[in-house]
C-alpha positions as CSV (number, residue, x, y, z in Angstrom):
1,X,0.3,0.3,0.4
2,X,2.9,2.3,1.1
3,X,4.5,1.8,-2.2
4,X,1.1,1.9,-4.2
5,X,1.0,5.7,-2.9
6,X,4.3,6.2,-3.8
7,X,4.0,5.7,-7.3
8,X,0.4,7.6,-7.5
9,X,2.1,10.2,-5.9
10,X,5.0,10.2,-7.8
11,X,2.9,10.0,-11.0
12,X,0.5,13.1,-10.1
13,X,4.7,14.9,-9.7
14,X,5.3,14.3,-13.2
15,X,2.1,15.3,-14.5
16,X,2.1,18.4,-12.5
17,X,5.3,19.0,-13.4
18,X,4.7,18.7,-17.0
19,X,2.2,20.9,-16.9
20,X,4.4,23.2,-15.2
21,X,7.4,22.8,-18.0
22,X,8.7,26.2,-19.1
23,X,9.6,26.6,-23.4
24,X,11.5,29.5,-22.0
25,X,14.0,30.2,-19.5
26,X,17.4,31.1,-18.6
27,X,20.1,31.7,-21.1
28,X,17.6,31.7,-24.0
29,X,19.3,33.8,-27.3
30,X,17.7,34.3,-30.2
31,X,19.1,36.2,-33.3
32,X,17.5,37.5,-36.4
33,X,17.8,39.2,-39.4
34,X,16.2,42.1,-40.3
35,X,16.0,42.2,-44.5
36,X,14.1,43.9,-47.4
37,X,14.6,40.4,-49.8
38,X,18.6,40.2,-50.5
39,X,19.6,43.6,-48.9
40,X,20.4,43.1,-44.2
41,X,18.0,46.5,-43.0
42,X,19.7,45.3,-39.3
43,X,19.4,43.0,-36.5
44,X,17.6,42.3,-33.6
45,X,18.7,40.1,-30.7
46,X,15.9,38.9,-27.5
47,X,17.6,37.4,-24.3
48,X,16.1,35.8,-21.2
49,X,18.2,36.1,-17.6
50,X,17.3,35.0,-14.0
51,X,16.7,38.6,-12.2
52,X,14.6,39.7,-9.3
53,X,12.4,42.8,-8.6
54,X,11.4,43.9,-5.6
55,X,11.6,40.4,-3.8
56,X,10.3,38.0,-6.6
57,X,11.6,35.9,-9.2
58,X,11.9,37.1,-12.2
59,X,12.8,36.5,-16.2
60,X,14.6,39.7,-17.0
61,X,13.1,40.1,-21.3
62,X,15.7,42.1,-23.3
63,X,15.3,42.8,-26.8
64,X,17.0,45.5,-28.8
65,X,17.0,46.2,-32.1
66,X,18.8,48.3,-34.7
67,X,19.5,49.6,-38.1
68,X,23.2,48.9,-39.9
69,X,25.4,49.5,-43.2
70,X,23.0,51.9,-45.8
71,X,19.7,51.4,-43.7
72,X,20.9,53.1,-40.7
73,X,22.5,56.0,-43.2
74,X,19.1,56.6,-43.9
75,X,16.8,55.7,-42.1
76,X,18.5,55.1,-37.9
77,X,16.7,52.6,-35.5
78,X,17.8,51.5,-32.4
79,X,15.5,50.5,-30.2
80,X,15.0,49.0,-26.5
81,X,12.4,46.8,-25.2
82,X,12.7,45.2,-22.0
83,X,10.0,43.4,-19.7
84,X,10.5,41.6,-16.2
85,X,8.2,38.4,-15.9
86,X,6.8,36.6,-13.1
87,X,7.9,33.3,-13.2
88,X,5.0,31.6,-11.7
89,X,2.6,33.9,-12.7
90,X,3.4,34.8,-16.2
91,X,3.0,38.6,-16.0
92,X,4.6,41.0,-16.9
93,X,5.6,43.7,-13.5
94,X,7.9,46.0,-15.3
95,X,8.1,47.1,-18.8
96,X,10.8,49.6,-20.9
97,X,10.3,50.8,-24.0
98,X,13.4,53.3,-25.2
99,X,13.4,53.8,-29.2
100,X,14.6,56.3,-31.7
101,X,13.4,55.4,-34.9
102,X,14.3,57.7,-37.3
103,X,13.7,60.7,-34.6
104,X,11.1,59.2,-33.3
105,X,12.4,59.3,-29.4
106,X,10.4,57.8,-26.6
107,X,12.1,57.1,-23.4
108,X,8.7,54.7,-21.1
109,X,9.0,52.7,-18.1
110,X,5.5,51.0,-17.2
111,X,5.4,49.6,-13.9
112,X,2.4,47.1,-13.0
113,X,0.6,46.7,-9.9
114,X,-1.3,43.4,-10.4
115,X,-3.5,43.9,-6.9
116,X,-4.5,47.0,-7.9
117,X,-4.7,47.0,-11.5
118,X,-3.4,50.2,-11.4
119,X,-0.2,50.9,-14.7
120,X,2.8,54.1,-13.8
121,X,3.6,55.4,-16.9
122,X,6.9,57.2,-16.7
123,X,7.2,59.3,-19.6
124,X,10.5,60.5,-19.1
125,X,11.1,61.9,-22.4
126,X,8.2,64.4,-21.2
127,X,8.6,64.2,-17.6
128,X,5.6,63.2,-16.5
129,X,3.9,60.4,-14.2
130,X,0.4,58.3,-15.0
131,X,-1.7,56.1,-13.5
132,X,-3.9,53.9,-15.5
133,X,-6.4,50.9,-14.2
134,X,-5.6,47.8,-16.5
135,X,-7.8,44.8,-17.1
136,X,-6.7,41.6,-14.8
137,X,-4.2,39.0,-16.3
138,X,-3.0,42.3,-19.1
139,X,0.3,41.4,-20.7
140,X,2.8,43.9,-22.1
141,X,4.2,43.8,-25.8
142,X,7.1,41.5,-24.9
143,X,5.7,39.2,-22.3
144,X,2.6,38.5,-24.5
145,X,4.5,36.3,-27.0
146,X,6.3,34.5,-24.2
147,X,2.5,34.0,-22.1
148,X,1.8,32.6,-25.0
149,X,4.9,30.1,-25.9
150,X,4.2,28.7,-22.5
151,X,0.5,29.5,-22.3
152,X,-1.2,28.6,-26.0
153,X,-2.6,25.0,-26.5
154,X,-1.4,24.4,-29.6
155,X,-2.1,20.1,-29.3
156,X,-5.6,21.7,-29.7
157,X,-6.3,24.8,-32.0
158,X,-8.3,24.8,-35.3
159,X,-7.3,26.6,-38.4
160,X,-9.3,30.0,-38.0
161,X,-9.3,29.8,-34.2
162,X,-8.2,33.2,-32.8
163,X,-6.8,33.9,-29.4
164,X,-7.4,37.1,-27.4
165,X,-5.6,38.0,-24.4
166,X,-5.9,41.8,-22.9
167,X,-2.5,44.0,-23.4
168,X,-1.5,47.7,-22.4
169,X,0.8,49.8,-24.3
170,X,2.2,52.9,-23.8
171,X,-0.6,54.0,-22.1
172,X,-3.7,52.2,-24.1
173,X,-5.7,49.2,-23.1
174,X,-6.3,47.1,-26.4
175,X,-7.7,43.9,-26.9
176,X,-4.8,41.2,-28.3
177,X,-5.9,38.8,-30.9
178,X,-3.8,35.8,-32.4
179,X,-4.9,33.8,-35.4
180,X,-4.4,30.8,-36.5
181,X,-3.3,30.7,-40.3
182,X,-2.5,26.6,-40.4
183,X,1.1,24.2,-40.3
184,X,3.8,24.3,-42.4
185,X,7.4,22.7,-43.1
186,X,9.7,25.4,-42.9
187,X,12.8,25.4,-44.7
188,X,15.2,27.8,-42.6
189,X,18.7,28.2,-42.1
190,X,18.9,25.2,-39.9
191,X,16.6,22.9,-42.0
192,X,13.8,22.1,-42.8
193,X,11.3,22.7,-39.6
194,X,8.1,21.6,-38.5
195,X,6.1,25.3,-38.0
196,X,2.8,27.3,-36.5
197,X,2.1,30.1,-38.3
198,X,-0.4,32.7,-37.2
199,X,-1.1,36.8,-37.7
200,X,-1.6,38.6,-34.7
201,X,-4.0,41.6,-36.0
202,X,-1.7,45.0,-35.1
203,X,-2.3,48.7,-36.0
204,X,-2.9,50.1,-39.2
205,X,-0.5,53.5,-39.5
206,X,2.4,54.5,-39.1
207,X,4.1,51.4,-39.1
208,X,1.8,49.0,-40.7
209,X,0.0,48.9,-43.9
210,X,-3.2,47.3,-42.6
211,X,-4.7,44.8,-39.2
212,X,-3.6,41.9,-40.6
213,X,0.1,42.5,-42.2
214,X,2.1,40.7,-39.9
215,X,2.4,36.5,-39.9
216,X,4.5,34.5,-38.0
217,X,5.3,31.1,-38.1
218,X,6.7,29.8,-34.7
219,X,8.4,25.9,-34.1
220,X,6.0,23.3,-33.9
221,X,7.6,22.1,-30.9
222,X,8.2,22.3,-26.8
223,X,10.0,25.1,-27.5
224,X,7.7,27.6,-29.8
225,X,10.6,29.0,-31.5
226,X,10.2,32.6,-33.6
227,X,11.6,31.3,-37.1
228,X,10.1,33.9,-39.6
229,X,8.3,36.8,-39.2
230,X,7.0,38.9,-42.6
231,X,5.5,42.5,-42.3
232,X,3.6,44.7,-45.1
233,X,4.9,48.1,-44.3
234,X,3.5,51.0,-45.2
235,X,6.2,51.1,-47.3
236,X,7.1,47.8,-48.8
237,X,7.3,44.5,-47.0
238,X,10.0,43.0,-45.0
239,X,11.3,39.8,-42.9
240,X,12.9,38.5,-39.9
241,X,15.0,35.4,-40.2
242,X,16.5,33.8,-36.9
243,X,20.0,33.1,-37.7
244,X,21.1,31.7,-34.3
245,X,20.0,30.5,-31.4
246,X,21.5,29.0,-27.9
247,X,20.1,28.1,-24.5
248,X,16.8,26.8,-25.5
249,X,14.8,24.5,-22.6
250,X,13.6,21.5,-25.4
251,X,15.0,19.5,-28.1
252,X,15.3,21.1,-31.8
253,X,13.4,19.0,-34.2
254,X,15.3,19.4,-37.8
255,X,13.3,17.1,-40.3
256,X,15.4,14.7,-42.3
257,X,15.3,15.6,-45.9
C-alpha cells in the first residue's frame, strides 16, 4: 500500500511538472536578420536572464534592434524593449520601451501593480507620470509573446481559431488578437522545421500597412521558437529571419531531407 501511494504521488508529480514545463528559461537567446529581400536592414536580438524585482523572482527579457549599413545611414533605428515577467504567474511587473526611429523617440517605463490593477507610466522624455487602470491578466507587448509560448494549447488549435488577450501598451489598453493560420514545413537556416503559422492583428497606420500585415512562423515543438516574421509595412515589406539561437529548454527537431 505504501509503495502504491508513493507511485501515485510520483506519477502525480510527473504530471504536475509536465504541466508547469516552460517553453523558455534563463540563458535563451535569439538573433534575427531583418532584411528587404537580399538586403540586410538590421539585426534584432531577444535574450532571457534570471533577475529579481521588488523581491520577486522574474525573467528579464531584453529585446534590442538596430539598423546597419546603408539602412542606418538613410533611416537610423535603435529600439530597446525590456520586460520583467513573474516566473510563476507569467505576468509582467515592469516594461521598458526606449526607442529612436528616424528621430521619433520614446522613453517609457511602465510598472504594473496586479493587486490594484494600476499601471504607473513614467514618460521620461516628457517628465510625466500617469497612473492608469488595466484589466486582469494584462500583458505588455514583450511578455505577451512569452506568455503565449507557455500557455497556448497548440495541440487543440484549429485553422481559423482566434486567441484574445489583454495588452497594455504605452498608455492604453488593447484587446490583442492572434489568428491561427495552420501548419507548414518551413525551410530555415537550420534545416526543414515543422511550424505553426499565426497572424497577430496589429494597428495599421504609421508602421503597418493594415491590421493583417504581420505573419509569424513558430516551431511546432515545446520551444515555440520564432523562426520567421513577415511584415507588410506602410512602404514596402520586410522579413525577420532567425539566424542564431542558444539556451533552449528542449530539443529542437530538424526534419531529415
